[in-house]
Wavefront OBJ file of the C-alpha trace (Angstrom):
o trace
v -153.732 -38.070 -87.773
v -153.818 -34.480 -86.552
v -156.739 -33.664 -88.862
v -158.630 -36.758 -87.702
v -158.296 -35.577 -84.100
v -159.584 -32.104 -85.019
v -162.652 -33.642 -86.627
v -163.101 -36.199 -83.840
v -163.549 -33.367 -81.330
v -166.917 -32.701 -83.023
v -168.019 -36.272 -82.248
v -167.164 -36.339 -78.530
v -170.676 -36.576 -77.126
v -171.548 -34.393 -74.172
v -168.108 -32.946 -73.566
v -168.590 -29.413 -74.946
v -165.968 -26.885 -76.044
v -165.161 -25.575 -72.550
v -164.179 -28.985 -71.180
v -162.470 -29.965 -74.427
v -160.178 -26.950 -74.186
v -159.610 -27.675 -70.502
v -158.441 -31.226 -71.233
v -156.185 -30.141 -74.118
v -154.668 -27.468 -71.903
v -154.038 -29.996 -69.127
v -152.610 -32.737 -71.354
v -150.621 -30.255 -73.427
v -151.754 -31.413 -76.859
v -154.724 -32.381 -79.009
v -153.380 -35.916 -79.166
v -153.449 -36.053 -75.379
v -157.219 -35.522 -75.445
v -157.560 -38.903 -77.183
v -154.558 -40.809 -75.833
v -154.294 -39.810 -72.171
v -155.523 -42.436 -69.704
v -158.869 -41.740 -68.052
v -157.270 -42.110 -64.629
v -155.054 -39.147 -65.456
v -157.990 -37.114 -66.767
v -159.764 -37.667 -63.438
v -157.205 -35.320 -61.868
v -158.541 -32.408 -63.919
v -160.796 -30.217 -61.739
v -164.467 -30.509 -62.654
v -164.195 -33.791 -64.582
v -165.784 -36.601 -62.604
v -166.053 -40.377 -63.301
v -169.596 -40.028 -64.668
v -168.434 -37.481 -67.211
v -165.482 -39.555 -68.355
v -167.559 -42.739 -68.644
v -169.444 -41.060 -71.488
v -166.232 -40.019 -73.232
v -166.107 -42.558 -76.073
v -162.935 -41.464 -77.858
v -162.607 -44.519 -80.091
v -166.107 -44.013 -81.519
v -165.316 -40.340 -82.134
v -162.167 -41.200 -84.088
v -164.042 -43.772 -86.155
v -166.750 -41.222 -86.997
v -164.047 -38.653 -87.838
v -162.412 -41.011 -90.335
v -165.730 -41.324 -92.171
v -166.327 -37.570 -92.021
v -162.860 -36.860 -93.411
v -163.854 -38.589 -96.657
v -166.852 -36.287 -96.986
v -164.756 -33.210 -96.159
v -162.151 -34.114 -98.772
v -164.764 -34.870 -101.420
v -166.662 -31.597 -100.850
v -163.477 -29.506 -100.543
v -164.393 -28.353 -97.048
v -161.683 -26.750 -94.935
v -161.095 -27.147 -91.212
v -160.113 -24.498 -88.692
v -159.148 -25.651 -85.182
v -158.958 -23.225 -82.282
v -155.183 -23.673 -81.977
v -154.635 -22.939 -85.676
v -153.355 -19.551 -86.790
v -156.209 -19.003 -89.256
v -158.891 -19.726 -86.636
v -161.062 -16.624 -85.979
v -158.995 -14.945 -83.261
v -161.947 -12.966 -81.923
v -163.592 -16.263 -80.976
v -160.687 -17.087 -78.672
v -162.105 -14.477 -76.275
v -165.350 -16.493 -76.104
v -165.022 -19.412 -73.653
v -167.769 -21.496 -75.293
v -166.609 -20.953 -78.883
v -166.395 -24.079 -81.077
v -163.137 -26.001 -81.061
v -163.490 -27.027 -84.691
v -165.037 -25.025 -87.523
v -165.810 -26.245 -91.033
v -165.997 -23.841 -93.928
v -166.212 -23.459 -97.678
v -164.803 -20.416 -99.432
v -161.818 -18.204 -98.904
v -161.837 -15.137 -96.696
v -159.870 -13.646 -93.825
v -161.615 -14.580 -90.586
v -159.269 -12.148 -88.852
v -159.920 -9.102 -91.023
v -159.477 -5.788 -89.206
v -163.207 -5.017 -89.425
v -165.999 -7.586 -89.180
v -169.600 -6.552 -88.556
v -172.534 -8.883 -87.830
v -175.942 -7.762 -89.069
v -179.033 -9.570 -87.806
v -182.755 -8.995 -87.584
v -186.242 -10.296 -88.063
v -187.132 -12.889 -90.684
v -190.171 -10.763 -91.551
v -188.259 -7.686 -92.633
v -190.208 -4.600 -93.625
v -189.316 -2.272 -96.474
v -187.979 0.124 -93.827
v -185.658 -2.560 -92.432
v -184.377 -3.587 -95.849
v -183.667 0.044 -96.736
v -181.699 0.543 -93.507
v -179.695 -2.620 -94.123
v -178.949 -1.790 -97.765
v -177.894 1.782 -97.033
v -175.668 0.800 -94.124
v -173.787 -1.755 -96.205
v -173.550 0.533 -99.217
v -172.015 3.234 -97.007
v -169.601 0.702 -95.506
v -168.521 -0.361 -98.996
v -167.467 3.200 -99.767
v -164.977 3.331 -96.895
v -161.273 2.939 -97.572
v -160.957 0.038 -95.125
v -163.521 -2.564 -96.122
v -165.599 -4.331 -93.508
v -166.575 -7.991 -93.747
v -170.330 -8.519 -93.347
v -171.455 -11.491 -91.270
v -174.926 -12.955 -90.839
v -176.842 -16.245 -90.727
v -178.276 -16.866 -94.250
v -181.834 -16.813 -92.847
v -184.861 -15.099 -94.346
v -185.364 -11.376 -93.831
v -182.539 -9.142 -92.629
v -179.903 -11.918 -92.789
v -180.211 -12.580 -96.493
v -180.708 -8.871 -97.161
v -177.294 -8.225 -95.552
v -175.593 -10.974 -97.562
v -177.130 -9.796 -100.836
v -176.149 -6.180 -100.163
v -172.570 -7.256 -99.426
v -172.407 -9.306 -102.614
v -173.828 -6.417 -104.606
v -171.280 -3.925 -103.218
v -168.298 -6.301 -103.497
v -167.793 -6.711 -99.767
v -166.665 -10.025 -98.328
v -169.471 -11.780 -96.481
v -169.560 -14.763 -94.103
v -172.653 -16.877 -93.436
v -172.681 -18.919 -90.226
v -175.176 -21.761 -90.528
v -176.834 -24.041 -87.990
v -176.276 -27.329 -89.824
v -173.589 -29.281 -91.636
v -172.260 -28.075 -94.962
v -173.890 -30.978 -96.808
v -177.148 -29.023 -97.040
v -178.350 -25.442 -97.459
v -181.133 -24.069 -95.308
v -183.364 -22.506 -96.379
v -183.003 -24.278 -99.718
v -184.276 -21.137 -101.486
v -180.972 -19.469 -100.591
v -178.776 -22.087 -102.272
v -177.795 -19.782 -105.135
v -176.836 -17.043 -102.671
v -174.824 -19.577 -100.658
v -172.804 -20.378 -103.778
v -172.144 -16.687 -104.353
v -171.081 -16.271 -100.738
v -168.560 -19.112 -101.138
v -167.043 -17.198 -104.057
v -167.022 -13.871 -102.178
v -166.495 -14.967 -98.593
v -167.328 -18.192 -96.767
v -169.974 -20.493 -95.362
v -168.981 -21.578 -91.861
v -170.360 -24.094 -89.372
v -169.396 -26.112 -86.317
v -171.645 -29.004 -87.396
v -170.651 -32.101 -89.350
v -172.564 -33.887 -92.102
v -173.692 -36.378 -89.462
v -175.285 -33.696 -87.249
v -179.045 -33.934 -86.943
v -181.038 -30.989 -88.235
v -182.197 -29.363 -84.997
v -183.688 -25.867 -84.502
v -181.584 -25.573 -81.331
v -178.471 -25.606 -83.496
v -179.445 -22.233 -84.937
v -179.287 -20.763 -81.442
v -175.832 -22.299 -81.009
v -174.602 -20.803 -84.279
v -175.627 -17.344 -83.016
v -172.590 -17.308 -80.728
v -170.384 -17.603 -83.832
v -172.157 -14.644 -85.432
v -171.725 -12.614 -82.245
v -168.214 -13.780 -81.398
v -166.537 -13.400 -84.779
v -167.482 -9.721 -85.154
v -166.362 -6.442 -83.632
v -170.003 -5.459 -83.235
v -173.502 -6.818 -83.786
v -176.123 -4.592 -85.408
v -179.815 -5.405 -84.953
v -181.764 -3.836 -87.804
v -185.295 -4.941 -86.922
v -186.639 -7.252 -84.230
v -189.941 -8.116 -82.631
v -190.263 -8.543 -78.864
v -188.722 -12.023 -79.155
v -186.441 -13.555 -81.743
v -183.066 -14.980 -82.630
v -181.546 -11.562 -83.266
v -182.159 -10.602 -79.626
v -180.463 -13.834 -78.562
v -177.472 -12.886 -80.723
v -177.414 -9.407 -79.183
v -177.482 -10.905 -75.692
v -174.584 -13.228 -76.542
v -172.606 -10.326 -78.026
v -173.099 -8.360 -74.793
v -171.935 -11.357 -72.758
v -168.776 -11.411 -74.897
v -168.232 -7.721 -74.113
v -168.821 -6.742 -77.753
v -170.584 -3.604 -78.893
v -174.236 -3.985 -79.871
v -176.132 -1.486 -82.016
v -179.834 -1.236 -82.808
v -181.763 0.910 -85.278
v -184.697 2.665 -83.600
v -188.182 2.242 -85.026
v -191.673 3.609 -84.577
v -193.112 2.804 -81.169
v -196.170 1.069 -82.596
v -194.316 -1.154 -85.077
v -194.094 -4.764 -83.846
v -190.893 -5.267 -85.821
v -189.212 -2.462 -83.873
v -190.188 -3.490 -80.329
v -187.006 -5.529 -79.806
v -184.666 -2.816 -81.108
v -186.344 -0.070 -79.085
v -186.124 -2.200 -75.944
v -182.407 -2.867 -76.487
v -181.800 0.873 -76.727
v -184.120 1.748 -73.835
v -182.461 -0.755 -71.485
v -178.917 0.292 -72.495
v -178.207 -3.076 -74.084
v -177.432 -1.450 -77.441
v -176.147 1.803 -78.867
v -178.636 3.710 -80.974
v -177.445 3.727 -84.569
v -178.678 5.891 -87.420
v -175.850 5.241 -89.880
v -172.188 4.408 -90.425
v -171.019 7.562 -88.611
v -172.389 6.195 -85.314
v -170.647 2.875 -85.895
v -167.321 4.567 -86.650
v -167.561 6.813 -83.598
v -168.347 4.072 -81.064
v -165.830 1.582 -82.474
v -163.095 4.195 -82.814
v -162.802 3.778 -86.562
v -162.773 7.554 -87.012
v -159.521 7.781 -85.052
v -157.994 4.905 -86.990
v -158.865 6.572 -90.305
v -157.489 9.967 -89.282
v -154.352 8.460 -87.673
v -153.965 11.202 -85.062
v -150.460 12.170 -84.047
v -151.225 13.244 -80.504
v -150.194 9.895 -79.005
v -146.950 8.888 -80.676
v -145.055 5.833 -79.574
v -142.114 6.733 -77.392
v -138.647 6.151 -78.810
v -135.657 4.616 -77.095
v -137.665 3.142 -74.221
v -135.913 0.681 -71.949
v -138.019 -2.437 -72.357
v -137.841 -5.544 -70.224
v -137.281 -8.879 -71.940
v -140.967 -9.764 -71.487
v -142.100 -6.419 -72.932
v -139.778 -6.901 -75.885
v -141.220 -10.392 -76.370
v -144.760 -8.988 -76.622
v -143.707 -6.209 -78.990
v -141.913 -8.593 -81.346
v -144.872 -10.988 -81.308
v -147.379 -8.262 -82.218
v -145.055 -6.904 -84.900
v -144.856 -10.342 -86.478
v -148.426 -11.581 -86.077
v -150.442 -8.347 -86.291
v -153.755 -8.204 -84.398
v -153.989 -10.724 -81.545
v -156.403 -11.390 -78.648
v -154.937 -11.701 -75.180
v -155.645 -15.464 -75.097
v -153.395 -16.034 -78.104
v -150.697 -13.789 -76.644
v -150.674 -15.828 -73.423
v -150.577 -19.078 -75.405
v -147.692 -17.960 -77.607
v -145.577 -16.384 -74.832
v -146.360 -18.983 -72.124
v -146.935 -16.114 -69.693
v -149.855 -16.034 -67.219
v -152.890 -13.901 -68.018
v -152.302 -11.561 -65.054
v -148.738 -10.851 -66.182
v -149.686 -10.304 -69.826
v -152.519 -7.940 -68.839
v -150.212 -5.696 -66.812
v -147.529 -5.706 -69.534
v -150.059 -4.808 -72.233
v -151.444 -1.979 -70.121
v -147.968 -0.497 -69.621
v -147.101 -0.822 -73.321
v -150.367 0.877 -74.223
v -149.571 3.770 -71.860
v -146.165 4.035 -73.543
v -147.890 4.271 -76.938
v -146.261 1.114 -78.282
v -149.453 -0.905 -78.720
v -153.134 -0.151 -79.121
v -156.359 -1.906 -78.186
v -158.891 -2.644 -80.921
v -162.583 -3.586 -80.532
v -163.095 -7.056 -79.084
v -160.027 -6.754 -76.822
v -157.644 -7.294 -79.720
v -154.115 -5.918 -79.353
v -151.971 -4.512 -82.134
v -148.523 -2.928 -82.507
v -148.932 0.843 -82.788
v -147.216 1.589 -86.093
l 1 2 3 4 5 6 7 8 9 10 11 12 13 14 15 16 17 18 19 20 21 22 23 24 25 26 27 28 29 30 31 32 33 34 35 36 37 38 39 40 41 42 43 44 45 46 47 48 49 50 51 52 53 54 55 56 57 58 59 60 61 62 63 64 65 66 67 68 69 70 71 72 73 74 75 76 77 78 79 80 81 82 83 84 85 86 87 88 89 90 91 92 93 94 95 96 97 98 99 100 101 102 103 104 105 106 107 108 109 110 111 112 113 114 115 116 117 118 119 120 121 122 123 124 125 126 127 128 129 130 131 132 133 134 135 136 137 138 139 140 141 142 143 144 145 146 147 148 149 150 151 152 153 154 155 156 157 158 159 160 161 162 163 164 165 166 167 168 169 170 171 172 173 174 175 176 177 178 179 180 181 182 183 184 185 186 187 188 189 190 191 192 193 194 195 196 197 198 199 200 201 202 203 204 205 206 207 208 209 210 211 212 213 214 215 216 217 218 219 220 221 222 223 224 225 226 227 228 229 230 231 232 233 234 235 236 237 238 239 240 241 242 243 244 245 246 247 248 249 250 251 252 253 254 255 256 257 258 259 260 261 262 263 264 265 266 267 268 269 270 271 272 273 274 275 276 277 278 279 280 281 282 283 284 285 286 287 288 289 290 291 292 293 294 295 296 297 298 299 300 301 302 303 304 305 306 307 308 309 310 311 312 313 314 315 316 317 318 319 320 321 322 323 324 325 326 327 328 329 330 331 332 333 334 335 336 337 338 339 340 341 342 343 344 345 346 347 348 349 350 351 352 353 354 355 356 357 358 359 360 361 362 363 364 365 366 367
């Protein structure tokens, strides 16, 4: 029944991920979202009678039972936001999807994930930049996962370059996994499944809607350490993704272009208005994200030995040792400590050299 509930979340009309997480947090379980009486849910701040009247939980469960048959038949996997394999970087994004559907096999919590986006009308200059960047990334000791949206132009260029250089690649799509859009990219989608994953928040019953592609942009921005805009006109989906990435406090990079090229107007504006770092190659990416320091493993800040740790500090250390990289949301959830307390403990442990902060506000034990 647990899987049915995870799928049913996708069919709760008008509730949205923010309120869904609020209800689950209040009731204490996913089951509570569907079983708790509406009178009890009325006590949750911000949820009024009008909102709850539209909450048809029985219809959602019925739709989920039908969808489960499709998921099983097509060998689609489910990742719920409380699951360990759920993309941990997305937990820092309040509006991230509760349930994700995917095909393939890759680590959504790899140490390095980069999103590459850009215009659908990519120029030869843009394709060259994209290909060289990914080729250079593939030659690094620690491999980065390349994320994009399977669209025409820079998106598919990034996926193809990753496939060609044996890097894992993830394609976030704006529709259910029963179709491939654009259909011309079906063969590439199959390759991506074998060398990464296709991922979506939409079910097979979701209507094909251009607005869904804007929604999927928050997955592209939220799952990565940084978003790189290769080429963009004055308006476009890649600028929307960059804006979302900035709102998530993620690093944004943009390749500069000639001032009179329409396909460079968006990138130049991002740089000019300090909404993106100027990038010329992998070296800039490594410098801003601190990958240079990670590769060199400097010894100037060694973890202190024989420190007297409090029980709460020891709890955090043991958790990070066991689980590896974790966002602060997950740490609070696992330790049952308030955010304010965890923040101060993490800061002290970082000063003591026992933990380190990674891009995207991810915390790790400092080995």
